[in-house]
mmJSON file of the N, C-alpha and C atoms, coordinates in Angstrom:
{"data_MODEL":{"atom_site":{
"group_PDB":["ATOM","ATOM","ATOM","ATOM","ATOM","ATOM","ATOM","ATOM","ATOM","ATOM","ATOM","ATOM","ATOM","ATOM","ATOM","ATOM","ATOM","ATOM","ATOM","ATOM","ATOM","ATOM","ATOM","ATOM","ATOM","ATOM","ATOM","ATOM","ATOM","ATOM","ATOM","ATOM","ATOM","ATOM","ATOM","ATOM","ATOM","ATOM","ATOM","ATOM","ATOM","ATOM","ATOM","ATOM","ATOM","ATOM","ATOM","ATOM","ATOM","ATOM","ATOM","ATOM","ATOM","ATOM","ATOM","ATOM","ATOM","ATOM","ATOM","ATOM","ATOM","ATOM","ATOM","ATOM","ATOM","ATOM","ATOM","ATOM","ATOM","ATOM","ATOM","ATOM","ATOM","ATOM","ATOM","ATOM","ATOM","ATOM","ATOM","ATOM","ATOM","ATOM","ATOM","ATOM","ATOM","ATOM","ATOM","ATOM","ATOM","ATOM","ATOM","ATOM","ATOM","ATOM","ATOM","ATOM","ATOM","ATOM","ATOM","ATOM","ATOM","ATOM","ATOM","ATOM","ATOM","ATOM","ATOM","ATOM","ATOM","ATOM","ATOM","ATOM","ATOM","ATOM","ATOM","ATOM","ATOM","ATOM","ATOM","ATOM","ATOM","ATOM","ATOM","ATOM","ATOM","ATOM","ATOM","ATOM","ATOM","ATOM","ATOM","ATOM","ATOM","ATOM","ATOM","ATOM","ATOM","ATOM","ATOM","ATOM","ATOM","ATOM","ATOM","ATOM","ATOM","ATOM","ATOM","ATOM","ATOM","ATOM","ATOM","ATOM","ATOM","ATOM","ATOM","ATOM","ATOM","ATOM","ATOM","ATOM","ATOM","ATOM","ATOM","ATOM","ATOM","ATOM","ATOM","ATOM","ATOM","ATOM","ATOM","ATOM","ATOM","ATOM","ATOM","ATOM","ATOM","ATOM","ATOM","ATOM","ATOM","ATOM","ATOM","ATOM","ATOM","ATOM","ATOM","ATOM","ATOM","ATOM","ATOM","ATOM","ATOM","ATOM","ATOM","ATOM","ATOM","ATOM","ATOM","ATOM","ATOM","ATOM","ATOM","ATOM","ATOM","ATOM","ATOM","ATOM","ATOM","ATOM","ATOM","ATOM","ATOM","ATOM","ATOM","ATOM","ATOM","ATOM","ATOM","ATOM","ATOM","ATOM","ATOM","ATOM","ATOM","ATOM","ATOM","ATOM","ATOM","ATOM","ATOM","ATOM","ATOM","ATOM"],
"id":[1,2,3,4,5,6,7,8,9,10,11,12,13,14,15,16,17,18,19,20,21,22,23,24,25,26,27,28,29,30,31,32,33,34,35,36,37,38,39,40,41,42,43,44,45,46,47,48,49,50,51,52,53,54,55,56,57,58,59,60,61,62,63,64,65,66,67,68,69,70,71,72,73,74,75,76,77,78,79,80,81,82,83,84,85,86,87,88,89,90,91,92,93,94,95,96,97,98,99,100,101,102,103,104,105,106,107,108,109,110,111,112,113,114,115,116,117,118,119,120,121,122,123,124,125,126,127,128,129,130,131,132,133,134,135,136,137,138,139,140,141,142,143,144,145,146,147,148,149,150,151,152,153,154,155,156,157,158,159,160,161,162,163,164,165,166,167,168,169,170,171,172,173,174,175,176,177,178,179,180,181,182,183,184,185,186,187,188,189,190,191,192,193,194,195,196,197,198,199,200,201,202,203,204,205,206,207,208,209,210,211,212,213,214,215,216,217,218,219,220,221,222,223,224,225,226,227,228,229,230,231,232,233,234],
"type_symbol":["N","C","C","N","C","C","N","C","C","N","C","C","N","C","C","N","C","C","N","C","C","N","C","C","N","C","C","N","C","C","N","C","C","N","C","C","N","C","C","N","C","C","N","C","C","N","C","C","N","C","C","N","C","C","N","C","C","N","C","C","N","C","C","N","C","C","N","C","C","N","C","C","N","C","C","N","C","C","N","C","C","N","C","C","N","C","C","N","C","C","N","C","C","N","C","C","N","C","C","N","C","C","N","C","C","N","C","C","N","C","C","N","C","C","N","C","C","N","C","C","N","C","C","N","C","C","N","C","C","N","C","C","N","C","C","N","C","C","N","C","C","N","C","C","N","C","C","N","C","C","N","C","C","N","C","C","N","C","C","N","C","C","N","C","C","N","C","C","N","C","C","N","C","C","N","C","C","N","C","C","N","C","C","N","C","C","N","C","C","N","C","C","N","C","C","N","C","C","N","C","C","N","C","C","N","C","C","N","C","C","N","C","C","N","C","C","N","C","C","N","C","C","N","C","C","N","C","C","N","C","C","N","C","C"],
"label_atom_id":["N","CA","C","N","CA","C","N","CA","C","N","CA","C","N","CA","C","N","CA","C","N","CA","C","N","CA","C","N","CA","C","N","CA","C","N","CA","C","N","CA","C","N","CA","C","N","CA","C","N","CA","C","N","CA","C","N","CA","C","N","CA","C","N","CA","C","N","CA","C","N","CA","C","N","CA","C","N","CA","C","N","CA","C","N","CA","C","N","CA","C","N","CA","C","N","CA","C","N","CA","C","N","CA","C","N","CA","C","N","CA","C","N","CA","C","N","CA","C","N","CA","C","N","CA","C","N","CA","C","N","CA","C","N","CA","C","N","CA","C","N","CA","C","N","CA","C","N","CA","C","N","CA","C","N","CA","C","N","CA","C","N","CA","C","N","CA","C","N","CA","C","N","CA","C","N","CA","C","N","CA","C","N","CA","C","N","CA","C","N","CA","C","N","CA","C","N","CA","C","N","CA","C","N","CA","C","N","CA","C","N","CA","C","N","CA","C","N","CA","C","N","CA","C","N","CA","C","N","CA","C","N","CA","C","N","CA","C","N","CA","C","N","CA","C","N","CA","C","N","CA","C","N","CA","C","N","CA","C","N","CA","C","N","CA","C","N","CA","C","N","CA","C"],
"label_alt_id":[null,null,null,null,null,null,null,null,null,null,null,null,null,null,null,null,null,null,null,null,null,null,null,null,null,null,null,null,null,null,null,null,null,null,null,null,null,null,null,null,null,null,null,null,null,null,null,null,null,null,null,null,null,null,null,null,null,null,null,null,null,null,null,null,null,null,null,null,null,null,null,null,null,null,null,null,null,null,null,null,null,null,null,null,null,null,null,null,null,null,null,null,null,null,null,null,null,null,null,null,null,null,null,null,null,null,null,null,null,null,null,null,null,null,null,null,null,null,null,null,null,null,null,null,null,null,null,null,null,null,null,null,null,null,null,null,null,null,null,null,null,null,null,null,null,null,null,null,null,null,null,null,null,null,null,null,null,null,null,null,null,null,null,null,null,null,null,null,null,null,null,null,null,null,null,null,null,null,null,null,null,null,null,null,null,null,null,null,null,null,null,null,null,null,null,null,null,null,null,null,null,null,null,null,null,null,null,null,null,null,null,null,null,null,null,null,null,null,null,null,null,null,null,null,null,null,null,null,null,null,null,null,null,null],
"label_comp_id":["UNK","UNK","UNK","UNK","UNK","UNK","UNK","UNK","UNK","UNK","UNK","UNK","UNK","UNK","UNK","UNK","UNK","UNK","UNK","UNK","UNK","UNK","UNK","UNK","UNK","UNK","UNK","UNK","UNK","UNK","UNK","UNK","UNK","UNK","UNK","UNK","UNK","UNK","UNK","UNK","UNK","UNK","UNK","UNK","UNK","UNK","UNK","UNK","UNK","UNK","UNK","UNK","UNK","UNK","UNK","UNK","UNK","UNK","UNK","UNK","UNK","UNK","UNK","UNK","UNK","UNK","UNK","UNK","UNK","UNK","UNK","UNK","UNK","UNK","UNK","UNK","UNK","UNK","UNK","UNK","UNK","UNK","UNK","UNK","UNK","UNK","UNK","UNK","UNK","UNK","UNK","UNK","UNK","UNK","UNK","UNK","UNK","UNK","UNK","UNK","UNK","UNK","UNK","UNK","UNK","UNK","UNK","UNK","UNK","UNK","UNK","UNK","UNK","UNK","UNK","UNK","UNK","UNK","UNK","UNK","UNK","UNK","UNK","UNK","UNK","UNK","UNK","UNK","UNK","UNK","UNK","UNK","UNK","UNK","UNK","UNK","UNK","UNK","UNK","UNK","UNK","UNK","UNK","UNK","UNK","UNK","UNK","UNK","UNK","UNK","UNK","UNK","UNK","UNK","UNK","UNK","UNK","UNK","UNK","UNK","UNK","UNK","UNK","UNK","UNK","UNK","UNK","UNK","UNK","UNK","UNK","UNK","UNK","UNK","UNK","UNK","UNK","UNK","UNK","UNK","UNK","UNK","UNK","UNK","UNK","UNK","UNK","UNK","UNK","UNK","UNK","UNK","UNK","UNK","UNK","UNK","UNK","UNK","UNK","UNK","UNK","UNK","UNK","UNK","UNK","UNK","UNK","UNK","UNK","UNK","UNK","UNK","UNK","UNK","UNK","UNK","UNK","UNK","UNK","UNK","UNK","UNK","UNK","UNK","UNK","UNK","UNK","UNK","UNK","UNK","UNK","UNK","UNK","UNK"],
"label_asym_id":["A","A","A","A","A","A","A","A","A","A","A","A","A","A","A","A","A","A","A","A","A","A","A","A","A","A","A","A","A","A","A","A","A","A","A","A","A","A","A","A","A","A","A","A","A","A","A","A","A","A","A","A","A","A","A","A","A","A","A","A","A","A","A","A","A","A","A","A","A","A","A","A","A","A","A","A","A","A","A","A","A","A","A","A","A","A","A","A","A","A","A","A","A","A","A","A","A","A","A","A","A","A","A","A","A","A","A","A","A","A","A","A","A","A","A","A","A","A","A","A","A","A","A","A","A","A","A","A","A","A","A","A","A","A","A","A","A","A","A","A","A","A","A","A","A","A","A","A","A","A","A","A","A","A","A","A","A","A","A","A","A","A","A","A","A","A","A","A","A","A","A","A","A","A","A","A","A","A","A","A","A","A","A","A","A","A","A","A","A","A","A","A","A","A","A","A","A","A","A","A","A","A","A","A","A","A","A","A","A","A","A","A","A","A","A","A","A","A","A","A","A","A","A","A","A","A","A","A","A","A","A","A","A","A"],
"label_entity_id":["1","1","1","1","1","1","1","1","1","1","1","1","1","1","1","1","1","1","1","1","1","1","1","1","1","1","1","1","1","1","1","1","1","1","1","1","1","1","1","1","1","1","1","1","1","1","1","1","1","1","1","1","1","1","1","1","1","1","1","1","1","1","1","1","1","1","1","1","1","1","1","1","1","1","1","1","1","1","1","1","1","1","1","1","1","1","1","1","1","1","1","1","1","1","1","1","1","1","1","1","1","1","1","1","1","1","1","1","1","1","1","1","1","1","1","1","1","1","1","1","1","1","1","1","1","1","1","1","1","1","1","1","1","1","1","1","1","1","1","1","1","1","1","1","1","1","1","1","1","1","1","1","1","1","1","1","1","1","1","1","1","1","1","1","1","1","1","1","1","1","1","1","1","1","1","1","1","1","1","1","1","1","1","1","1","1","1","1","1","1","1","1","1","1","1","1","1","1","1","1","1","1","1","1","1","1","1","1","1","1","1","1","1","1","1","1","1","1","1","1","1","1","1","1","1","1","1","1","1","1","1","1","1","1"],
"label_seq_id":[1,1,1,2,2,2,3,3,3,4,4,4,5,5,5,6,6,6,7,7,7,8,8,8,9,9,9,10,10,10,11,11,11,12,12,12,13,13,13,14,14,14,15,15,15,16,16,16,17,17,17,18,18,18,19,19,19,20,20,20,21,21,21,22,22,22,23,23,23,24,24,24,25,25,25,26,26,26,27,27,27,28,28,28,29,29,29,30,30,30,31,31,31,32,32,32,33,33,33,34,34,34,35,35,35,36,36,36,37,37,37,38,38,38,39,39,39,40,40,40,41,41,41,42,42,42,43,43,43,44,44,44,45,45,45,46,46,46,47,47,47,48,48,48,49,49,49,50,50,50,51,51,51,52,52,52,53,53,53,54,54,54,55,55,55,56,56,56,57,57,57,58,58,58,59,59,59,60,60,60,61,61,61,62,62,62,63,63,63,64,64,64,65,65,65,66,66,66,67,67,67,68,68,68,69,69,69,70,70,70,71,71,71,72,72,72,73,73,73,74,74,74,75,75,75,76,76,76,77,77,77,78,78,78],
"pdbx_PDB_ins_code":[null,null,null,null,null,null,null,null,null,null,null,null,null,null,null,null,null,null,null,null,null,null,null,null,null,null,null,null,null,null,null,null,null,null,null,null,null,null,null,null,null,null,null,null,null,null,null,null,null,null,null,null,null,null,null,null,null,null,null,null,null,null,null,null,null,null,null,null,null,null,null,null,null,null,null,null,null,null,null,null,null,null,null,null,null,null,null,null,null,null,null,null,null,null,null,null,null,null,null,null,null,null,null,null,null,null,null,null,null,null,null,null,null,null,null,null,null,null,null,null,null,null,null,null,null,null,null,null,null,null,null,null,null,null,null,null,null,null,null,null,null,null,null,null,null,null,null,null,null,null,null,null,null,null,null,null,null,null,null,null,null,null,null,null,null,null,null,null,null,null,null,null,null,null,null,null,null,null,null,null,null,null,null,null,null,null,null,null,null,null,null,null,null,null,null,null,null,null,null,null,null,null,null,null,null,null,null,null,null,null,null,null,null,null,null,null,null,null,null,null,null,null,null,null,null,null,null,null,null,null,null,null,null,null],
"Cartn_x":[28.142,28.101,27.366,26.461,25.687,26.492,26.356,27.038,26.087,26.644,25.872,25.749,24.561,24.365,24.735,25.623,26.089,25.579,24.878,24.417,25.391,26.051,26.998,26.238,26.895,26.225,25.702,26.379,25.925,24.609,24.471,23.209,22.095,22.407,21.401,20.914,21.818,21.431,20.549,20.94,20.197,18.791,18.631,17.357,16.464,16.952,16.102,16.015,17.132,17.108,16.696,17.229,16.911,15.43,14.804,13.351,12.533,12.958,12.251,12.359,13.521,13.69,12.851,12.778,11.937,10.461,10.039,8.659,8.347,9.256,9.058,9.011,9.833,9.821,8.487,7.943,6.644,5.536,5.573,4.568,4.681,5.895,6.105,5.594,5.875,5.41,3.894,3.259,1.8,1.203,1.799,1.295,1.509,2.682,2.935,2.06,1.748,0.842,-0.566,-0.996,-2.317,-2.386,-1.323,-1.292,-1.341,-0.594,-0.615,-1.995,-2.674,-4.016,-4.983,-4.871,-5.732,-5.464,-4.204,-3.86,-4.387,-4.307,-4.793,-6.308,-7.016,-8.47,-8.971,-8.281,-8.744,-8.466,-7.38,-7.103,-7.944,-8.452,-9.258,-10.685,-11.079,-12.423,-12.526,-11.576,-11.622,-12.679,-13.323,-14.347,-13.692,-14.279,-13.695,-13.834,-12.858,-12.852,-13.754,-14.332,-15.092,-14.151,-14.487,-13.611,-14.406,-13.817,-14.38,-13.33,-13.783,-12.859,-13.327,-12.404,-12.666,-11.737,-12.156,-11.284,-10.982,-11.947,-11.73,-10.589,-10.482,-9.413,-8.183,-8.316,-7.178,-6.769,-7.743,-7.367,-8.459,-8.052,-8.951,-8.51,-9.457,-9.114,-10.031,-9.459,-10.222,-10.364,-11.538,-11.782,-12.625,-12.54,-13.316,-14.816,-15.63,-17.077,-17.741,-17.077,-17.696,-17.373,-16.663,-16.41,-17.578,-17.889,-18.902,-18.192,-18.591,-17.938,-18.92,-18.563,-19.345,-18.562,-19.257,-18.578,-19.289,-18.53,-19.013,-17.971,-18.047,-17.148,-15.677,-15.393,-14.006,-13.467,-14.354,-13.915,-14.52,-13.677,-14.159,-13.774,-14.687,-14.408,-14.769,-13.857,-14.099,-14.508],
"Cartn_y":[54.763,54.031,52.708,52.392,51.166,49.994,48.897,47.697,46.914,46.309,45.542,44.1,43.521,42.126,41.252,40.34,39.44,38.036,37.428,36.049,35.129,34.351,33.409,32.248,31.481,30.316,29.324,29.215,28.292,28.781,30.075,30.613,30.418,30.583,30.334,28.892,27.958,26.552,26.346,26.929,26.732,27.313,28.449,29.144,28.901,28.285,28.055,26.588,25.988,24.632,23.597,23.672,22.673,22.713,23.876,23.858,23.32,23.606,23.055,21.539,21.012,19.556,18.922,19.563,19.043,19.058,20.115,20.194,19.108,18.897,17.823,16.452,16.234,14.958,14.748,15.793,15.673,15.38,16.03,15.778,14.348,13.881,12.513,11.495,11.707,10.775,10.75,11.891,11.935,11.193,11.344,10.661,9.153,8.738,7.297,6.668,7.396,6.864,6.71,7.645,7.552,6.37,6.119,4.986,3.675,3.576,2.358,2.119,3.163,3.022,2.536,3.049,2.609,1.154,0.758,-0.634,-1.575,-1.194,-2.05,-2.182,-1.101,-1.158,-1.978,-1.967,-2.749,-4.231,-4.589,-6.001,-6.595,-5.794,-6.342,-6.63,-6.208,-6.419,-7.662,-8.552,-9.735,-10.708,-11.371,-12.343,-13.711,-14.552,-15.887,-16.723,-17.558,-18.411,-19.616,-20.108,-21.35,-22.488,-23.678,-24.825,-25.945,-26.567,-27.769,-28.866,-30.046,-31.166,-32.351,-32.966,-34.152,-35.267,-36.059,-37.12,-38.192,-38.417,-39.426,-39.008,-37.693,-37.193,-36.788,-36.678,-36.418,-34.957,-34.053,-32.648,-31.898,-30.764,-29.81,-28.424,-27.574,-26.249,-25.202,-24.041,-22.906,-21.881,-21.238,-20.256,-19.112,-17.927,-16.777,-17.007,-16.428,-16.674,-16.053,-15.121,-14.518,-15.279,-16.381,-17.219,-18.188,-18.503,-19.518,-20.839,-21.854,-23.159,-24.138,-24.696,-25.779,-27.064,-28.091,-29.293,-30.533,-31.456,-32.82,-33.709,-34.998,-35.887,-35.776,-35.351,-35.374,-34.017,-33.056,-31.761,-30.665,-29.711,-28.54,-27.301,-26.406,-25.166,-23.996,-23.031,-21.813,-20.697],
"Cartn_z":[12.18,10.939,11.156,10.232,10.35,9.803,10.516,10.026,9.12,8.107,7.146,7.66,7.52,7.921,6.732,6.964,5.92,6.228,5.275,5.437,4.728,5.487,4.907,4.266,3.42,2.802,3.837,4.94,5.983,6.566,6.786,7.285,6.26,5.013,3.976,4.034,4.228,4.365,5.577,6.677,7.911,7.841,7.229,7.25,6.04,4.997,3.828,3.439,3.157,2.607,3.65,4.845,5.869,6.252,6.497,6.759,5.591,4.381,3.223,3.172,3.463,3.492,4.588,5.734,6.813,6.421,5.768,5.308,4.288,3.359,2.368,3.038,4.053,4.769,5.479,6.086,6.743,5.744,4.6,3.567,3.058,2.827,2.339,3.356,4.636,5.67,5.737,5.569,5.578,4.402,3.237,2.045,2.16,2.616,2.729,3.799,4.873,5.895,5.338,4.506,3.892,2.936,2.205,1.277,2.052,3.144,3.949,4.537,4.997,5.551,4.493,3.278,2.196,1.854,1.826,1.509,2.569,3.826,4.901,4.825,4.549,4.518,3.333,2.206,1.065,1.261,1.926,2.122,3.238,4.153,5.239,4.795,3.59,3.092,2.21,2.252,1.406,1.914,0.989,1.323,1.508,2.349,2.526,1.249,1.035,-0.148,0.075,-1.008,-0.988,-1.368,-0.937,-1.194,-1.841,-2.827,-3.424,-3.306,-2.96,-2.767,-3.605,-4.293,-5.102,-4.637,-3.659,-3.157,-4.206,-5.115,-6.15,-7.08,-7.342,-8.187,-7.381,-6.06,-5.198,-5.086,-5.067,-4.87,-4.126,-3.597,-2.949,-3.4,-3.792,-4.306,-3.666,-3.378,-2.866,-3.978,-4.021,-5.067,-4.489,-5.098,-4.613,-4.807,-3.942,-4.037,-5.265,-5.939,-7.115,-8.406,-8.321,-9.488,-9.662,-10.921,-11.217,-11.472,-10.758,-10.862,-11.481,-12.631,-13.216,-13.017,-12.638,-12.17,-12.652,-13.214,-13.364,-12.721,-12.885,-12.138,-12.563,-13.778,-14.236,-14.699,-14.96,-15.464,-14.593,-14.204,-13.466,-14.252,-14.442,-15.161,-14.262,-14.248,-13.468,-14.383],
"occupancy":[1.0,1.0,1.0,1.0,1.0,1.0,1.0,1.0,1.0,1.0,1.0,1.0,1.0,1.0,1.0,1.0,1.0,1.0,1.0,1.0,1.0,1.0,1.0,1.0,1.0,1.0,1.0,1.0,1.0,1.0,1.0,1.0,1.0,1.0,1.0,1.0,1.0,1.0,1.0,1.0,1.0,1.0,1.0,1.0,1.0,1.0,1.0,1.0,1.0,1.0,1.0,1.0,1.0,1.0,1.0,1.0,1.0,1.0,1.0,1.0,1.0,1.0,1.0,1.0,1.0,1.0,1.0,1.0,1.0,1.0,1.0,1.0,1.0,1.0,1.0,1.0,1.0,1.0,1.0,1.0,1.0,1.0,1.0,1.0,1.0,1.0,1.0,1.0,1.0,1.0,1.0,1.0,1.0,1.0,1.0,1.0,1.0,1.0,1.0,1.0,1.0,1.0,1.0,1.0,1.0,1.0,1.0,1.0,1.0,1.0,1.0,1.0,1.0,1.0,1.0,1.0,1.0,1.0,1.0,1.0,1.0,1.0,1.0,1.0,1.0,1.0,1.0,1.0,1.0,1.0,1.0,1.0,1.0,1.0,1.0,1.0,1.0,1.0,1.0,1.0,1.0,1.0,1.0,1.0,1.0,1.0,1.0,1.0,1.0,1.0,1.0,1.0,1.0,1.0,1.0,1.0,1.0,1.0,1.0,1.0,1.0,1.0,1.0,1.0,1.0,1.0,1.0,1.0,1.0,1.0,1.0,1.0,1.0,1.0,1.0,1.0,1.0,1.0,1.0,1.0,1.0,1.0,1.0,1.0,1.0,1.0,1.0,1.0,1.0,1.0,1.0,1.0,1.0,1.0,1.0,1.0,1.0,1.0,1.0,1.0,1.0,1.0,1.0,1.0,1.0,1.0,1.0,1.0,1.0,1.0,1.0,1.0,1.0,1.0,1.0,1.0,1.0,1.0,1.0,1.0,1.0,1.0,1.0,1.0,1.0,1.0,1.0,1.0,1.0,1.0,1.0,1.0,1.0,1.0],
"B_iso_or_equiv":[0.0,0.0,0.0,0.0,0.0,0.0,0.0,0.0,0.0,0.0,0.0,0.0,0.0,0.0,0.0,0.0,0.0,0.0,0.0,0.0,0.0,0.0,0.0,0.0,0.0,0.0,0.0,0.0,0.0,0.0,0.0,0.0,0.0,0.0,0.0,0.0,0.0,0.0,0.0,0.0,0.0,0.0,0.0,0.0,0.0,0.0,0.0,0.0,0.0,0.0,0.0,0.0,0.0,0.0,0.0,0.0,0.0,0.0,0.0,0.0,0.0,0.0,0.0,0.0,0.0,0.0,0.0,0.0,0.0,0.0,0.0,0.0,0.0,0.0,0.0,0.0,0.0,0.0,0.0,0.0,0.0,0.0,0.0,0.0,0.0,0.0,0.0,0.0,0.0,0.0,0.0,0.0,0.0,0.0,0.0,0.0,0.0,0.0,0.0,0.0,0.0,0.0,0.0,0.0,0.0,0.0,0.0,0.0,0.0,0.0,0.0,0.0,0.0,0.0,0.0,0.0,0.0,0.0,0.0,0.0,0.0,0.0,0.0,0.0,0.0,0.0,0.0,0.0,0.0,0.0,0.0,0.0,0.0,0.0,0.0,0.0,0.0,0.0,0.0,0.0,0.0,0.0,0.0,0.0,0.0,0.0,0.0,0.0,0.0,0.0,0.0,0.0,0.0,0.0,0.0,0.0,0.0,0.0,0.0,0.0,0.0,0.0,0.0,0.0,0.0,0.0,0.0,0.0,0.0,0.0,0.0,0.0,0.0,0.0,0.0,0.0,0.0,0.0,0.0,0.0,0.0,0.0,0.0,0.0,0.0,0.0,0.0,0.0,0.0,0.0,0.0,0.0,0.0,0.0,0.0,0.0,0.0,0.0,0.0,0.0,0.0,0.0,0.0,0.0,0.0,0.0,0.0,0.0,0.0,0.0,0.0,0.0,0.0,0.0,0.0,0.0,0.0,0.0,0.0,0.0,0.0,0.0,0.0,0.0,0.0,0.0,0.0,0.0,0.0,0.0,0.0,0.0,0.0,0.0],
"pdbx_formal_charge":[null,null,null,null,null,null,null,null,null,null,null,null,null,null,null,null,null,null,null,null,null,null,null,null,null,null,null,null,null,null,null,null,null,null,null,null,null,null,null,null,null,null,null,null,null,null,null,null,null,null,null,null,null,null,null,null,null,null,null,null,null,null,null,null,null,null,null,null,null,null,null,null,null,null,null,null,null,null,null,null,null,null,null,null,null,null,null,null,null,null,null,null,null,null,null,null,null,null,null,null,null,null,null,null,null,null,null,null,null,null,null,null,null,null,null,null,null,null,null,null,null,null,null,null,null,null,null,null,null,null,null,null,null,null,null,null,null,null,null,null,null,null,null,null,null,null,null,null,null,null,null,null,null,null,null,null,null,null,null,null,null,null,null,null,null,null,null,null,null,null,null,null,null,null,null,null,null,null,null,null,null,null,null,null,null,null,null,null,null,null,null,null,null,null,null,null,null,null,null,null,null,null,null,null,null,null,null,null,null,null,null,null,null,null,null,null,null,null,null,null,null,null,null,null,null,null,null,null,null,null,null,null,null,null],
"auth_seq_id":[1,1,1,2,2,2,3,3,3,4,4,4,5,5,5,6,6,6,7,7,7,8,8,8,9,9,9,10,10,10,11,11,11,12,12,12,13,13,13,14,14,14,15,15,15,16,16,16,17,17,17,18,18,18,19,19,19,20,20,20,21,21,21,22,22,22,23,23,23,24,24,24,25,25,25,26,26,26,27,27,27,28,28,28,29,29,29,30,30,30,31,31,31,32,32,32,33,33,33,34,34,34,35,35,35,36,36,36,37,37,37,38,38,38,39,39,39,40,40,40,41,41,41,42,42,42,43,43,43,44,44,44,45,45,45,46,46,46,47,47,47,48,48,48,49,49,49,50,50,50,51,51,51,52,52,52,53,53,53,54,54,54,55,55,55,56,56,56,57,57,57,58,58,58,59,59,59,60,60,60,61,61,61,62,62,62,63,63,63,64,64,64,65,65,65,66,66,66,67,67,67,68,68,68,69,69,69,70,70,70,71,71,71,72,72,72,73,73,73,74,74,74,75,75,75,76,76,76,77,77,77,78,78,78],
"auth_comp_id":["UNK","UNK","UNK","UNK","UNK","UNK","UNK","UNK","UNK","UNK","UNK","UNK","UNK","UNK","UNK","UNK","UNK","UNK","UNK","UNK","UNK","UNK","UNK","UNK","UNK","UNK","UNK","UNK","UNK","UNK","UNK","UNK","UNK","UNK","UNK","UNK","UNK","UNK","UNK","UNK","UNK","UNK","UNK","UNK","UNK","UNK","UNK","UNK","UNK","UNK","UNK","UNK","UNK","UNK","UNK","UNK","UNK","UNK","UNK","UNK","UNK","UNK","UNK","UNK","UNK","UNK","UNK","UNK","UNK","UNK","UNK","UNK","UNK","UNK","UNK","UNK","UNK","UNK","UNK","UNK","UNK","UNK","UNK","UNK","UNK","UNK","UNK","UNK","UNK","UNK","UNK","UNK","UNK","UNK","UNK","UNK","UNK","UNK","UNK","UNK","UNK","UNK","UNK","UNK","UNK","UNK","UNK","UNK","UNK","UNK","UNK","UNK","UNK","UNK","UNK","UNK","UNK","UNK","UNK","UNK","UNK","UNK","UNK","UNK","UNK","UNK","UNK","UNK","UNK","UNK","UNK","UNK","UNK","UNK","UNK","UNK","UNK","UNK","UNK","UNK","UNK","UNK","UNK","UNK","UNK","UNK","UNK","UNK","UNK","UNK","UNK","UNK","UNK","UNK","UNK","UNK","UNK","UNK","UNK","UNK","UNK","UNK","UNK","UNK","UNK","UNK","UNK","UNK","UNK","UNK","UNK","UNK","UNK","UNK","UNK","UNK","UNK","UNK","UNK","UNK","UNK","UNK","UNK","UNK","UNK","UNK","UNK","UNK","UNK","UNK","UNK","UNK","UNK","UNK","UNK","UNK","UNK","UNK","UNK","UNK","UNK","UNK","UNK","UNK","UNK","UNK","UNK","UNK","UNK","UNK","UNK","UNK","UNK","UNK","UNK","UNK","UNK","UNK","UNK","UNK","UNK","UNK","UNK","UNK","UNK","UNK","UNK","UNK","UNK","UNK","UNK","UNK","UNK","UNK"],
"auth_asym_id":["A","A","A","A","A","A","A","A","A","A","A","A","A","A","A","A","A","A","A","A","A","A","A","A","A","A","A","A","A","A","A","A","A","A","A","A","A","A","A","A","A","A","A","A","A","A","A","A","A","A","A","A","A","A","A","A","A","A","A","A","A","A","A","A","A","A","A","A","A","A","A","A","A","A","A","A","A","A","A","A","A","A","A","A","A","A","A","A","A","A","A","A","A","A","A","A","A","A","A","A","A","A","A","A","A","A","A","A","A","A","A","A","A","A","A","A","A","A","A","A","A","A","A","A","A","A","A","A","A","A","A","A","A","A","A","A","A","A","A","A","A","A","A","A","A","A","A","A","A","A","A","A","A","A","A","A","A","A","A","A","A","A","A","A","A","A","A","A","A","A","A","A","A","A","A","A","A","A","A","A","A","A","A","A","A","A","A","A","A","A","A","A","A","A","A","A","A","A","A","A","A","A","A","A","A","A","A","A","A","A","A","A","A","A","A","A","A","A","A","A","A","A","A","A","A","A","A","A","A","A","A","A","A","A"],
"auth_atom_id":["N","CA","C","N","CA","C","N","CA","C","N","CA","C","N","CA","C","N","CA","C","N","CA","C","N","CA","C","N","CA","C","N","CA","C","N","CA","C","N","CA","C","N","CA","C","N","CA","C","N","CA","C","N","CA","C","N","CA","C","N","CA","C","N","CA","C","N","CA","C","N","CA","C","N","CA","C","N","CA","C","N","CA","C","N","CA","C","N","CA","C","N","CA","C","N","CA","C","N","CA","C","N","CA","C","N","CA","C","N","CA","C","N","CA","C","N","CA","C","N","CA","C","N","CA","C","N","CA","C","N","CA","C","N","CA","C","N","CA","C","N","CA","C","N","CA","C","N","CA","C","N","CA","C","N","CA","C","N","CA","C","N","CA","C","N","CA","C","N","CA","C","N","CA","C","N","CA","C","N","CA","C","N","CA","C","N","CA","C","N","CA","C","N","CA","C","N","CA","C","N","CA","C","N","CA","C","N","CA","C","N","CA","C","N","CA","C","N","CA","C","N","CA","C","N","CA","C","N","CA","C","N","CA","C","N","CA","C","N","CA","C","N","CA","C","N","CA","C","N","CA","C","N","CA","C","N","CA","C","N","CA","C","N","CA","C","N","CA","C","N","CA","C"],
"pdbx_PDB_model_num":[1,1,1,1,1,1,1,1,1,1,1,1,1,1,1,1,1,1,1,1,1,1,1,1,1,1,1,1,1,1,1,1,1,1,1,1,1,1,1,1,1,1,1,1,1,1,1,1,1,1,1,1,1,1,1,1,1,1,1,1,1,1,1,1,1,1,1,1,1,1,1,1,1,1,1,1,1,1,1,1,1,1,1,1,1,1,1,1,1,1,1,1,1,1,1,1,1,1,1,1,1,1,1,1,1,1,1,1,1,1,1,1,1,1,1,1,1,1,1,1,1,1,1,1,1,1,1,1,1,1,1,1,1,1,1,1,1,1,1,1,1,1,1,1,1,1,1,1,1,1,1,1,1,1,1,1,1,1,1,1,1,1,1,1,1,1,1,1,1,1,1,1,1,1,1,1,1,1,1,1,1,1,1,1,1,1,1,1,1,1,1,1,1,1,1,1,1,1,1,1,1,1,1,1,1,1,1,1,1,1,1,1,1,1,1,1,1,1,1,1,1,1,1,1,1,1,1,1,1,1,1,1,1,1]
}}}
């Protein structure tokens, strides 16, 4: 007489759900690593800031190089 193989709920967990969770964790880690790499590469491409100083008015300000700065002695517009 042949014996029937019975899969208990614990075996179902071990052989189906746990490998799926591990696979999802690996996929998530790969995606988050790709996002971090993209974030690092975009922040490392920043251009140095330009600086304008007005000692008579008592301030110094840094601004991005792609801004247009118009300046007279008392008013500065970006």
